[in-house]
C-alpha positions in Angstrom: 10.2 -8.6 30.3 8.3 -7.2 27.4 6.3 -4.0 27.9 2.7 -4.1 26.7 0.7 -1.2 25.3 -2.0 -0.2 27.9 -5.3 -1.1 26.3 -7.5 -0.7 29.5 -9.4 1.9 27.6 -11.3 0.7 24.6 -9.5 1.3 21.2 -12.2 3.6 20.1 -11.5 5.8 23.2 -7.9 6.4 22.4 -6.8 9.2 20.0 -6.0 8.2 16.5 -3.3 9.6 14.0 -5.4 12.7 13.3 -5.6 13.7 16.8 -1.9 13.4 17.7 1.0 15.8 16.9 2.7 14.9 13.7 6.1 16.4 14.9 8.0 16.9 18.0 9.5 20.1 16.6 13.0 18.9 16.4 15.1 19.6 13.4 16.4 17.0 10.9 20.0 16.1 12.0 21.8 16.7 8.7 21.3 17.4 5.0 21.9 13.7 4.0 18.9 12.4 6.0 16.2 13.2 3.4 18.0 12.0 0.1 19.0 8.9 2.1 15.5 8.0 3.1 14.3 8.7 -0.5 17.1 6.4 -2.0 16.0 3.5 0.4 12.4 4.0 -0.6 12.7 4.5 -4.2 15.1 1.5 -4.6 13.1 -1.1 -2.6 9.6 -0.1 -4.0 9.7 -2.7 -6.9 10.4 -5.3 -4.3 7.5 -4.2 -2.1 5.2 -4.0 -5.0 6.0 -7.7 -5.8 5.6 -8.7 -2.1 2.4 -6.7 -1.7 0.3 -6.9 -5.1 -2.6 -5.4 -3.2 -0.6 -2.5 -2.2 -1.0 -2.9 1.5 2.2 -1.6 3.0 3.4 1.7 4.3 6.8 3.5 4.7 7.5 6.1 7.3 10.3 8.6 6.8 11.1 10.6 10.0 7.6 10.0 11.1 6.3 9.4 14.4 5.3 5.9 15.9 3.1 6.4 19.0 3.6 3.6 21.4 2.0 4.9 24.6 -0.2 7.8 25.9 1.5 10.6 27.5 1.2 14.2 28.3 2.3 15.8 26.2 1.5 13.3 23.5 4.7 13.5 21.6 6.7 12.0 24.6 5.1 8.8 23.8 6.3 8.6 20.2 9.6 7.6 18.5 10.4 9.0 15.1 12.8 6.6 13.1 14.4 8.0 10.0 12.9 5.2 8.0 10.5 2.3 8.5 8.5 -0.2 6.8 5.3 -1.8 7.9 3.7 -4.8 5.9 0.1 -5.6 5.5 -1.4 -2.1 6.3 -3.1 0.2 3.9 -1.0 3.1 2.7 -3.6 5.6 3.6 -6.3 5.8 6.3 -9.7 7.1 5.2 -8.2 8.3 2.0 -5.6 10.4 3.7 -1.8 10.0 4.3 -1.1 9.1 7.9 0.1 11.9 10.1 1.8 9.3 12.2 1.8 5.5 12.9 -0.2 4.6 16.0 0.5 1.3 17.6 -2.8 1.0 19.4 -4.7 1.9 16.2 -2.9 -0.5 13.8 -1.5 -3.2 16.1 1.0 -4.3 13.4 4.6 -3.5 14.3 7.1 -2.3 11.5 9.2 -5.1 10.0 12.3 -2.9 10.0 13.3 0.4 11.6 16.3 2.4 10.7 18.1 5.2 12.5 20.7 7.4 10.8 23.1 8.6 13.5 25.0 11.9 13.3 26.8 11.5 16.6 28.1 8.5 18.4 24.9 6.3 18.5 24.5 6.5 22.3 20.9 7.6 22.0 20.1 4.9 19.5 21.8 2.1 21.7 20.2 3.3 24.9 18.6 0.3 26.8 17.4 2.4 29.8 14.0 0.7 30.8 10.8 2.7 31.5 10.6 2.9 35.2 7.8 4.5 37.1 7.5 5.7 40.8 4.9 7.8 42.5 7.2 10.9 42.1 8.8 10.5 38.7 9.3 8.4 35.6 12.6 7.3 34.1 12.8 8.2 30.4 13.2 4.9 28.5 16.0 4.6 26.0 15.3 4.3 22.2 16.9 0.8 22.0 14.8 -0.5 24.9 11.5 1.0 23.3 12.2 -0.7 20.0 13.1 -4.0 21.7 10.3 -4.2 24.3 7.4 -2.2 22.9 7.4 -1.3 19.2 9.2 -4.6 18.5 10.3 -4.3 14.8 11.8 -7.7 13.7 14.9 -5.7 12.5 16.6 -2.7 13.8 19.3 -0.9 12.0 21.7 1.8 13.2 23.5 3.6 10.4 26.5 5.7 11.8 26.8 8.2 8.9 30.2 9.7 9.9 31.7 6.2 10.3 30.1 4.9 7.2 28.9 1.7 9.1 25.6 0.0 9.9 24.8 -2.5 12.5 21.5 -4.6 12.3 19.7 -6.3 15.1 17.1 -9.2 14.7 14.5 -9.7 17.3 14.8 -13.3 18.5 12.8 -14.7 21.3 12.0 -11.2 22.5 15.6 -9.8 22.4 17.7 -8.1 19.8 20.6 -10.2 18.5 23.3 -8.7 16.2 23.0 -9.8 12.5 26.3 -11.0 11.2 27.7 -9.7 8.0 27.5 -12.1 5.1 30.3 -12.8 2.6 29.5 -9.5 0.7 29.6 -7.4 3.9 25.8 -7.1 3.9 23.1 -7.9 6.4 20.2 -10.2 5.2 16.7 -9.3 5.7 15.0 -12.6 4.7 11.3 -11.5 4.9 12.2 -8.9 2.2 14.6 -11.1 0.3 17.1 -8.3 0.5 20.3 -7.3 2.0 21.3 -4.0 3.6 24.8 -2.6 3.3 26.9 0.5 2.5 27.5 1.6 -1.0 30.1 4.3 -2.0 28.9 6.3 -5.0 27.0 9.3 -6.4 23.3 9.9 -5.7 21.6 13.2 -6.2 24.8 14.8 -7.4 26.6 13.9 -4.1 29.4 11.4 -3.8 29.1 9.7 -0.3 28.7 6.3 1.4 25.0 5.6 1.2 22.8 2.9 3.1 21.5 0.7 0.3 19.6 -2.5 -0.6 20.8 -5.5 -2.6 18.9 -8.6 -3.7 19.7 -11.9 -2.2 22.0 -12.6 -5.1 24.2 -9.5 -4.3 22.7 -7.2 -7.1 22.2 -3.5 -6.2 18.7 -2.4 -6.2 18.6 0.6 -8.3 16.8 3.9 -7.7 14.4 5.3 -10.3 16.9 7.5 -12.1 19.4 4.7 -12.1 17.0 2.3 -13.6 16.1 4.8 -16.4 19.8 5.3 -17.1 20.4 1.6 -17.3 17.4 1.3 -19.8 18.8 4.1 -21.9 22.1 2.4 -22.1 20.4 -0.8 -23.1 18.3 0.9 -25.7 21.5 2.5 -27.2 23.3 -0.9 -27.3 20.4 -2.4 -29.1 20.4 0.1 -31.9 
């Protein structure tokens, strides 16, 4: 059964992103996380600009998604390594969001990605939220995404194993997305595919999580697009 956000209090009485902690104080898990997030954002930006000519979308990178009120507040948040939300303004009151607050925005992310340094147990934890008069069971990350935050797609990228698995929310439950003939995972709403690419980015040769278009063409990052244009200009001379 799907968990619903408690809205017994009027929305205006609940804290917004400026009143909630923007960090739970944990460290980024490894040095690849930041360039990996930048690569995903940079390469998909032209697609998002085409899909949202009004500019109404936002991307979170290791940013909190608040899904319930708790004490302390950060216990009621998940912080995916990367997520995209359609049809919301990129800023609130002219300022970057400190976090994404479900009861403030009411629009779930379309896709959430977690970069796994360990074995993925935390990211696949389906433990439900259970309450009693004495205690509360901490819910698992997978359960929270499937039942509360409810992004249409949830990806778990196992960095050490160079593999990704993608789930699609169908009738309230996550189903594994099968690979296509290119070994990629289609995200139809974005007209893109997600997969693993072996190559050099920011001077590091590694397997990277990347986007392709629906025809299987790699979506290039800004520096790659600039290099491609330079080569074209040289050939045209």
